[in-house]
Structures are given as C-alpha cells and as structure tokens.
N, CA, C and O atoms as a CHARMM CRD file, in Angstrom:
* protein
*
  252
    1    1 UNK  N    301.02900 -64.64200  95.69600 PROA 1      0.00000
    2    1 UNK  CA   300.84800 -62.70800  95.85000 PROA 1      0.00000
    3    1 UNK  C    299.69000 -62.60700  95.09400 PROA 1      0.00000
    4    1 UNK  O    298.71900 -62.18400  95.72100 PROA 1      0.00000
    5    2 UNK  N    299.49200 -62.91400  93.75700 PROA 2      0.00000
    6    2 UNK  CA   298.22100 -62.77700  93.19200 PROA 2      0.00000
    7    2 UNK  C    296.71200 -63.18600  93.93300 PROA 2      0.00000
    8    2 UNK  O    295.72400 -62.45400  93.86200 PROA 2      0.00000
    9    3 UNK  N    296.74800 -64.62300  94.72000 PROA 3      0.00000
   10    3 UNK  CA   295.81500 -65.31100  95.13800 PROA 3      0.00000
   11    3 UNK  C    295.16900 -64.33800  96.37000 PROA 3      0.00000
   12    3 UNK  O    293.98400 -64.17600  96.66200 PROA 3      0.00000
   13    4 UNK  N    296.67600 -63.60800  97.13600 PROA 4      0.00000
   14    4 UNK  CA   296.41300 -62.89200  98.54500 PROA 4      0.00000
   15    4 UNK  C    295.92200 -61.61000  98.07500 PROA 4      0.00000
   16    4 UNK  O    295.12000 -61.16000  98.89300 PROA 4      0.00000
   17    5 UNK  N    296.07700 -60.91300  97.16300 PROA 5      0.00000
   18    5 UNK  CA   295.49700 -59.84000  96.40300 PROA 5      0.00000
   19    5 UNK  C    293.90400 -60.01200  96.21500 PROA 5      0.00000
   20    5 UNK  O    293.02700 -59.30000  96.70500 PROA 5      0.00000
   21    6 UNK  N    293.72600 -61.34400  95.22600 PROA 6      0.00000
   22    6 UNK  CA   292.25000 -61.26000  94.92900 PROA 6      0.00000
   23    6 UNK  C    291.64800 -61.71000  96.20900 PROA 6      0.00000
   24    6 UNK  O    290.48200 -61.31600  96.24700 PROA 6      0.00000
   25    7 UNK  N    291.94800 -62.32200  97.18400 PROA 7      0.00000
   26    7 UNK  CA   291.25500 -62.46300  98.53200 PROA 7      0.00000
   27    7 UNK  C    290.96800 -60.85100  99.32400 PROA 7      0.00000
   28    7 UNK  O    289.91000 -60.53300  99.86700 PROA 7      0.00000
   29    8 UNK  N    292.02800 -60.11000  99.22800 PROA 8      0.00000
   30    8 UNK  CA   291.76500 -58.90000  99.88300 PROA 8      0.00000
   31    8 UNK  C    290.85100 -57.91400  99.19300 PROA 8      0.00000
   32    8 UNK  O    290.13300 -57.07600  99.73700 PROA 8      0.00000
   33    9 UNK  N    291.01300 -58.18000  97.76400 PROA 9      0.00000
   34    9 UNK  CA   289.80300 -57.38900  96.95900 PROA 9      0.00000
   35    9 UNK  C    288.21200 -58.09200  97.29100 PROA 9      0.00000
   36    9 UNK  O    287.20100 -57.48200  97.63800 PROA 9      0.00000
   37   10 UNK  N    288.35800 -59.38500  97.08600 PROA 10     0.00000
   38   10 UNK  CA   286.60200 -59.95900  97.38600 PROA 10     0.00000
   39   10 UNK  C    286.66400 -59.59500  98.92600 PROA 10     0.00000
   40   10 UNK  O    285.50900 -59.25700  99.18500 PROA 10     0.00000
   41   11 UNK  N    287.29900 -59.50800  99.89600 PROA 11     0.00000
   42   11 UNK  CA   286.88900 -59.11700 100.97000 PROA 11     0.00000
   43   11 UNK  C    286.34500 -57.78900 101.46300 PROA 11     0.00000
   44   11 UNK  O    285.48800 -57.55300 102.31500 PROA 11     0.00000
   45   12 UNK  N    287.23400 -56.81100 100.53000 PROA 12     0.00000
   46   12 UNK  CA   286.58300 -55.43700 100.51100 PROA 12     0.00000
   47   12 UNK  C    285.35700 -55.25100 100.08100 PROA 12     0.00000
   48   12 UNK  O    284.60300 -54.37400 100.50200 PROA 12     0.00000
   49   13 UNK  N    285.04300 -56.24000  99.03900 PROA 13     0.00000
   50   13 UNK  CA   283.99700 -56.03000  98.15700 PROA 13     0.00000
   51   13 UNK  C    282.72400 -56.61500  98.97900 PROA 13     0.00000
   52   13 UNK  O    281.55600 -56.26600  98.80600 PROA 13     0.00000
   53   14 UNK  N    283.14900 -57.48600  99.82100 PROA 14     0.00000
   54   14 UNK  CA   281.80800 -58.15400 100.57100 PROA 14     0.00000
   55   14 UNK  C    281.63000 -57.29300 102.19500 PROA 14     0.00000
   56   14 UNK  O    280.58300 -57.06000 102.79900 PROA 14     0.00000
   57   15 UNK  N    282.58600 -57.06500 102.46100 PROA 15     0.00000
   58   15 UNK  CA   282.48700 -55.68000 103.35100 PROA 15     0.00000
   59   15 UNK  C    281.73000 -54.62200 102.72400 PROA 15     0.00000
   60   15 UNK  O    280.85800 -54.16200 103.46100 PROA 15     0.00000
   61   16 UNK  N    281.79900 -54.16600 101.71700 PROA 16     0.00000
   62   16 UNK  CA   281.48700 -52.95400 100.79500 PROA 16     0.00000
   63   16 UNK  C    279.80400 -53.33600 100.69000 PROA 16     0.00000
   64   16 UNK  O    278.93200 -52.50000 100.92800 PROA 16     0.00000
   65   17 UNK  N    279.55300 -54.60500 100.33200 PROA 17     0.00000
   66   17 UNK  CA   278.37900 -55.12400 100.12600 PROA 17     0.00000
   67   17 UNK  C    277.46100 -54.88700 101.14800 PROA 17     0.00000
   68   17 UNK  O    276.36400 -54.34500 101.01900 PROA 17     0.00000
   69   18 UNK  N    278.02900 -55.37400 102.29900 PROA 18     0.00000
   70   18 UNK  CA   277.35400 -55.35400 103.33400 PROA 18     0.00000
   71   18 UNK  C    276.81700 -54.18400 104.02400 PROA 18     0.00000
   72   18 UNK  O    275.68700 -54.06700 104.50000 PROA 18     0.00000
   73   19 UNK  N    277.99500 -53.13200 104.01700 PROA 19     0.00000
   74   19 UNK  CA   277.76900 -51.90100 104.53500 PROA 19     0.00000
   75   19 UNK  C    276.90700 -51.13800 103.51300 PROA 19     0.00000
   76   19 UNK  O    276.30000 -50.20600 104.04100 PROA 19     0.00000
   77   20 UNK  N    276.64000 -51.31100 101.89200 PROA 20     0.00000
   78   20 UNK  CA   276.24300 -50.75000 101.13200 PROA 20     0.00000
   79   20 UNK  C    274.63500 -50.73600 101.54300 PROA 20     0.00000
   80   20 UNK  O    273.93500 -49.72700 101.62800 PROA 20     0.00000
   81   21 UNK  N    274.19900 -52.19300 101.79200 PROA 21     0.00000
   82   21 UNK  CA   272.79300 -52.39200 102.01300 PROA 21     0.00000
   83   21 UNK  C    272.36200 -51.97500 103.04100 PROA 21     0.00000
   84   21 UNK  O    271.17500 -51.69100 103.20100 PROA 21     0.00000
   85   22 UNK  N    273.49800 -51.83400 104.16000 PROA 22     0.00000
   86   22 UNK  CA   272.61300 -51.20000 105.40100 PROA 22     0.00000
   87   22 UNK  C    272.98100 -49.61300 105.36700 PROA 22     0.00000
   88   22 UNK  O    272.76200 -48.91300 106.35600 PROA 22     0.00000
   89   23 UNK  N    273.48000 -49.15100 104.32400 PROA 23     0.00000
   90   23 UNK  CA   273.78100 -47.72600 103.87000 PROA 23     0.00000
   91   23 UNK  C    272.45800 -47.23600 103.17400 PROA 23     0.00000
   92   23 UNK  O    271.94700 -46.18600 103.56100 PROA 23     0.00000
   93   24 UNK  N    271.99700 -47.82700 102.35100 PROA 24     0.00000
   94   24 UNK  CA   270.93900 -47.34300 101.43800 PROA 24     0.00000
   95   24 UNK  C    269.36300 -47.76000 102.16600 PROA 24     0.00000
   96   24 UNK  O    268.28600 -47.26200 101.83900 PROA 24     0.00000
   97   25 UNK  N    269.56600 -48.71300 103.13100 PROA 25     0.00000
   98   25 UNK  CA   268.44800 -48.63300 104.09700 PROA 25     0.00000
   99   25 UNK  C    268.24700 -47.68800 105.26800 PROA 25     0.00000
  100   25 UNK  O    267.17000 -47.18000 105.57800 PROA 25     0.00000
  101   26 UNK  N    269.27700 -47.53100 105.81200 PROA 26     0.00000
  102   26 UNK  CA   269.53700 -46.76400 107.18000 PROA 26     0.00000
  103   26 UNK  C    270.39900 -45.60400 107.47600 PROA 26     0.00000
  104   26 UNK  O    270.31300 -44.66500 108.26600 PROA 26     0.00000
  105   27 UNK  N    271.31300 -45.99600 106.52900 PROA 27     0.00000
  106   27 UNK  CA   272.63800 -45.01800 107.15300 PROA 27     0.00000
  107   27 UNK  C    272.64000 -43.88100 106.27000 PROA 27     0.00000
  108   27 UNK  O    273.27500 -42.94300 106.75200 PROA 27     0.00000
  109   28 UNK  N    272.03400 -43.60000 104.89200 PROA 28     0.00000
  110   28 UNK  CA   271.72700 -42.62600 104.32400 PROA 28     0.00000
  111   28 UNK  C    270.80300 -41.30200 104.84300 PROA 28     0.00000
  112   28 UNK  O    270.77300 -40.20300 104.28800 PROA 28     0.00000
  113   29 UNK  N    270.20400 -41.62500 105.81800 PROA 29     0.00000
  114   29 UNK  CA   269.51500 -40.75000 106.34800 PROA 29     0.00000
  115   29 UNK  C    270.27300 -39.64300 107.40900 PROA 29     0.00000
  116   29 UNK  O    270.10600 -38.43900 107.59700 PROA 29     0.00000
  117   30 UNK  N    271.31600 -40.79800 108.08700 PROA 30     0.00000
  118   30 UNK  CA   272.21900 -40.15300 109.07500 PROA 30     0.00000
  119   30 UNK  C    273.25400 -38.88900 108.25600 PROA 30     0.00000
  120   30 UNK  O    273.71700 -37.89700 108.81800 PROA 30     0.00000
  121   31 UNK  N    273.40200 -39.19100 107.09500 PROA 31     0.00000
  122   31 UNK  CA   274.28300 -38.26100 106.03500 PROA 31     0.00000
  123   31 UNK  C    273.46800 -37.05400 105.65600 PROA 31     0.00000
  124   31 UNK  O    273.94200 -35.98800 106.05000 PROA 31     0.00000
  125   32 UNK  N    272.64800 -37.00900 105.16100 PROA 32     0.00000
  126   32 UNK  CA   271.40000 -36.31300 104.49300 PROA 32     0.00000
  127   32 UNK  C    269.91100 -36.48600 104.77700 PROA 32     0.00000
  128   32 UNK  O    269.34600 -37.31100 104.05900 PROA 32     0.00000
  129   33 UNK  N    268.98800 -35.70100 105.92300 PROA 33     0.00000
  130   33 UNK  CA   267.96900 -36.04000 106.14900 PROA 33     0.00000
  131   33 UNK  C    266.90200 -35.80400 105.15200 PROA 33     0.00000
  132   33 UNK  O    265.72200 -36.10100 105.33200 PROA 33     0.00000
  133   34 UNK  N    267.42600 -35.20900 104.01000 PROA 34     0.00000
  134   34 UNK  CA   266.28400 -35.07600 103.14700 PROA 34     0.00000
  135   34 UNK  C    266.06600 -36.23500 102.26900 PROA 34     0.00000
  136   34 UNK  O    265.14000 -36.12800 101.46500 PROA 34     0.00000
  137   35 UNK  N    266.76200 -37.34100 102.27400 PROA 35     0.00000
  138   35 UNK  CA   267.14000 -38.52700 101.45700 PROA 35     0.00000
  139   35 UNK  C    266.13600 -39.54300 102.17700 PROA 35     0.00000
  140   35 UNK  O    265.98200 -40.68400 101.74200 PROA 35     0.00000
  141   36 UNK  N    265.48400 -39.07600 103.26800 PROA 36     0.00000
  142   36 UNK  CA   263.87900 -40.03300 104.22200 PROA 36     0.00000
  143   36 UNK  C    263.63100 -40.26600 102.92500 PROA 36     0.00000
  144   36 UNK  O    264.26300 -41.22500 102.48300 PROA 36     0.00000
  145   37 UNK  N    262.75700 -39.58700 101.97800 PROA 37     0.00000
  146   37 UNK  CA   261.69400 -39.78800 101.07900 PROA 37     0.00000
  147   37 UNK  C    262.20700 -40.02000  99.86600 PROA 37     0.00000
  148   37 UNK  O    261.62200 -39.66400  98.84300 PROA 37     0.00000
  149   38 UNK  N    263.53400 -40.73900  99.86300 PROA 38     0.00000
  150   38 UNK  CA   263.91800 -41.03300  98.43300 PROA 38     0.00000
  151   38 UNK  C    263.04600 -42.41800  98.29100 PROA 38     0.00000
  152   38 UNK  O    262.45800 -42.95900  99.22800 PROA 38     0.00000
  153   39 UNK  N    263.07700 -42.85800  97.01000 PROA 39     0.00000
  154   39 UNK  CA   262.29100 -43.76000  96.27700 PROA 39     0.00000
  155   39 UNK  C    263.63400 -45.14100  96.30900 PROA 39     0.00000
  156   39 UNK  O    264.82900 -45.07800  96.59800 PROA 39     0.00000
  157   40 UNK  N    262.93400 -46.06800  95.96100 PROA 40     0.00000
  158   40 UNK  CA   263.88300 -47.72200  95.82200 PROA 40     0.00000
  159   40 UNK  C    264.61000 -47.31100  94.73300 PROA 40     0.00000
  160   40 UNK  O    265.83600 -47.22500  94.80700 PROA 40     0.00000
  161   41 UNK  N    264.05400 -47.06800  93.81000 PROA 41     0.00000
  162   41 UNK  CA   265.17800 -46.52900  92.64400 PROA 41     0.00000
  163   41 UNK  C    266.50400 -45.84100  92.73400 PROA 41     0.00000
  164   41 UNK  O    267.65500 -46.19300  92.47300 PROA 41     0.00000
  165   42 UNK  N    266.00100 -44.82500  93.15500 PROA 42     0.00000
  166   42 UNK  CA   267.42800 -43.84400  93.67200 PROA 42     0.00000
  167   42 UNK  C    268.39600 -44.52500  94.58000 PROA 42     0.00000
  168   42 UNK  O    269.58200 -44.34400  94.30700 PROA 42     0.00000
  169   43 UNK  N    268.06700 -45.39300  95.77000 PROA 43     0.00000
  170   43 UNK  CA   268.58900 -45.97100  96.64600 PROA 43     0.00000
  171   43 UNK  C    269.57200 -46.99800  95.70000 PROA 43     0.00000
  172   43 UNK  O    270.79900 -47.08600  95.75000 PROA 43     0.00000
  173   44 UNK  N    268.73400 -47.65800  94.92300 PROA 44     0.00000
  174   44 UNK  CA   269.32200 -48.86300  94.26300 PROA 44     0.00000
  175   44 UNK  C    270.62600 -48.25700  93.25600 PROA 44     0.00000
  176   44 UNK  O    271.57400 -48.95000  92.88600 PROA 44     0.00000
  177   45 UNK  N    270.44700 -46.97900  92.96100 PROA 45     0.00000
  178   45 UNK  CA   271.68800 -46.28400  92.43500 PROA 45     0.00000
  179   45 UNK  C    272.64600 -46.07500  93.00900 PROA 45     0.00000
  180   45 UNK  O    273.78700 -46.14300  92.55200 PROA 45     0.00000
  181   46 UNK  N    272.31300 -45.77800  94.14000 PROA 46     0.00000
  182   46 UNK  CA   273.55100 -45.60900  95.35700 PROA 46     0.00000
  183   46 UNK  C    274.05700 -46.58300  95.89600 PROA 46     0.00000
  184   46 UNK  O    274.77700 -46.32800  96.86100 PROA 46     0.00000
  185   47 UNK  N    273.86500 -48.22300  95.45100 PROA 47     0.00000
  186   47 UNK  CA   274.58000 -48.98200  96.15300 PROA 47     0.00000
  187   47 UNK  C    275.88700 -49.16500  95.62100 PROA 47     0.00000
  188   47 UNK  O    276.82300 -49.20000  96.42000 PROA 47     0.00000
  189   48 UNK  N    276.13300 -49.30200  94.24700 PROA 48     0.00000
  190   48 UNK  CA   277.53300 -49.14800  93.73000 PROA 48     0.00000
  191   48 UNK  C    278.45700 -48.53000  94.21800 PROA 48     0.00000
  192   48 UNK  O    279.55500 -48.92000  94.61500 PROA 48     0.00000
  193   49 UNK  N    277.85200 -47.21100  94.17800 PROA 49     0.00000
  194   49 UNK  CA   279.00600 -45.77800  95.00700 PROA 49     0.00000
  195   49 UNK  C    279.28700 -46.55300  96.39400 PROA 49     0.00000
  196   49 UNK  O    280.36800 -47.08400  96.65100 PROA 49     0.00000
  197   50 UNK  N    278.32900 -46.54700  97.12800 PROA 50     0.00000
  198   50 UNK  CA   278.16800 -47.32100  98.80100 PROA 50     0.00000
  199   50 UNK  C    279.18400 -48.48000  98.68700 PROA 50     0.00000
  200   50 UNK  O    279.97400 -48.55800  99.62800 PROA 50     0.00000
  201   51 UNK  N    279.29400 -49.33000  97.76900 PROA 51     0.00000
  202   51 UNK  CA   279.90200 -50.48400  97.88500 PROA 51     0.00000
  203   51 UNK  C    281.50900 -50.00500  97.77600 PROA 51     0.00000
  204   51 UNK  O    282.29600 -50.49400  98.58600 PROA 51     0.00000
  205   52 UNK  N    281.92400 -49.18600  96.91900 PROA 52     0.00000
  206   52 UNK  CA   283.16700 -48.53500  96.41800 PROA 52     0.00000
  207   52 UNK  C    283.62800 -47.91300  97.75400 PROA 52     0.00000
  208   52 UNK  O    284.69900 -48.13900  98.31900 PROA 52     0.00000
  209   53 UNK  N    282.76100 -47.19400  98.11200 PROA 53     0.00000
  210   53 UNK  CA   283.37000 -45.95300  98.82800 PROA 53     0.00000
  211   53 UNK  C    283.12600 -45.92900 100.25900 PROA 53     0.00000
  212   53 UNK  O    283.05000 -44.93800 100.98600 PROA 53     0.00000
  213   54 UNK  N    282.98500 -47.45600 100.63900 PROA 54     0.00000
  214   54 UNK  CA   282.39700 -47.74400 101.95300 PROA 54     0.00000
  215   54 UNK  C    283.49500 -47.24100 103.25500 PROA 54     0.00000
  216   54 UNK  O    283.09400 -47.06900 104.40600 PROA 54     0.00000
  217   55 UNK  N    284.59500 -47.09400 102.92600 PROA 55     0.00000
  218   55 UNK  CA   285.45100 -46.89600 104.35500 PROA 55     0.00000
  219   55 UNK  C    285.39400 -44.90100 104.39800 PROA 55     0.00000
  220   55 UNK  O    285.77300 -44.26200 105.38000 PROA 55     0.00000
  221   56 UNK  N    285.00900 -44.45500 103.50300 PROA 56     0.00000
  222   56 UNK  CA   284.84100 -42.87000 103.31700 PROA 56     0.00000
  223   56 UNK  C    283.38500 -42.80000 104.08900 PROA 56     0.00000
  224   56 UNK  O    283.34300 -42.46100 105.27200 PROA 56     0.00000
  225   57 UNK  N    282.40900 -43.07900 103.48700 PROA 57     0.00000
  226   57 UNK  CA   281.08000 -43.15400 103.95700 PROA 57     0.00000
  227   57 UNK  C    280.84200 -43.42300 105.77100 PROA 57     0.00000
  228   57 UNK  O    280.21900 -42.78700 106.62100 PROA 57     0.00000
  229   58 UNK  N    281.60800 -44.58200 105.81600 PROA 58     0.00000
  230   58 UNK  CA   281.77400 -45.25200 107.37800 PROA 58     0.00000
  231   58 UNK  C    282.27400 -43.82500 108.20700 PROA 58     0.00000
  232   58 UNK  O    281.55400 -43.40200 109.11100 PROA 58     0.00000
  233   59 UNK  N    283.25500 -43.27100 107.92900 PROA 59     0.00000
  234   59 UNK  CA   284.08300 -42.61700 108.67400 PROA 59     0.00000
  235   59 UNK  C    283.10200 -41.16600 108.41600 PROA 59     0.00000
  236   59 UNK  O    283.13600 -40.32100 109.31100 PROA 59     0.00000
  237   60 UNK  N    282.49600 -40.98100 107.54900 PROA 60     0.00000
  238   60 UNK  CA   281.53300 -39.71300 107.80700 PROA 60     0.00000
  239   60 UNK  C    280.23400 -39.85300 108.70700 PROA 60     0.00000
  240   60 UNK  O    279.80100 -38.99800 109.47900 PROA 60     0.00000
  241   61 UNK  N    279.71200 -41.08800 108.45500 PROA 61     0.00000
  242   61 UNK  CA   278.70500 -41.58600 109.45400 PROA 61     0.00000
  243   61 UNK  C    279.11100 -41.47100 111.04300 PROA 61     0.00000
  244   61 UNK  O    278.47300 -40.85200 111.89500 PROA 61     0.00000
  245   62 UNK  N    280.19200 -42.13600 111.21600 PROA 62     0.00000
  246   62 UNK  CA   280.80000 -42.18800 112.60900 PROA 62     0.00000
  247   62 UNK  C    281.06800 -40.76500 113.20800 PROA 62     0.00000
  248   62 UNK  O    281.11400 -40.63200 114.43100 PROA 62     0.00000
  249   63 UNK  N    281.25100 -39.67600 112.34800 PROA 63     0.00000
  250   63 UNK  CA   281.79200 -38.43700 112.77000 PROA 63     0.00000
  251   63 UNK  C    280.92900 -37.78300 113.23600 PROA 63     0.00000
  252   63 UNK  O    281.17500 -36.65800 113.67200 PROA 63     0.00000
C-alpha cells in the first residue's frame, strides 16, 4: 500500500514538474497578462507553487 502511495505521489510531482515548466514559460501570461515582462528570477520563484498546485492552475487556464 505504501508503495502504491509513493508511486502516485511521484507521478503527481512528475506531472507537476512538466506542467510547472510549461506554466512558467508560456502559461502564466494566460492567467495574468502583466506577467509577460517578469524576469527569470520571479518565474523560478513560481515554479514550486505551480508544481504543487498544477490541477488548480490547469483548471484556471482551461476556463
């Protein structure tokens, strides 16, 4: 049971990492147009949050 939970957790993080990288490069402008001029330092600060909250951000972008 713990192994299944670990695989699910790592899968969630892997999907979150892929989404987070896409989000900081392309998707953040869809949420807020003013972020188009944000520097790389700020975008890297958004990466951990976008990894953790990728289902919410994906729903926000798609609607």
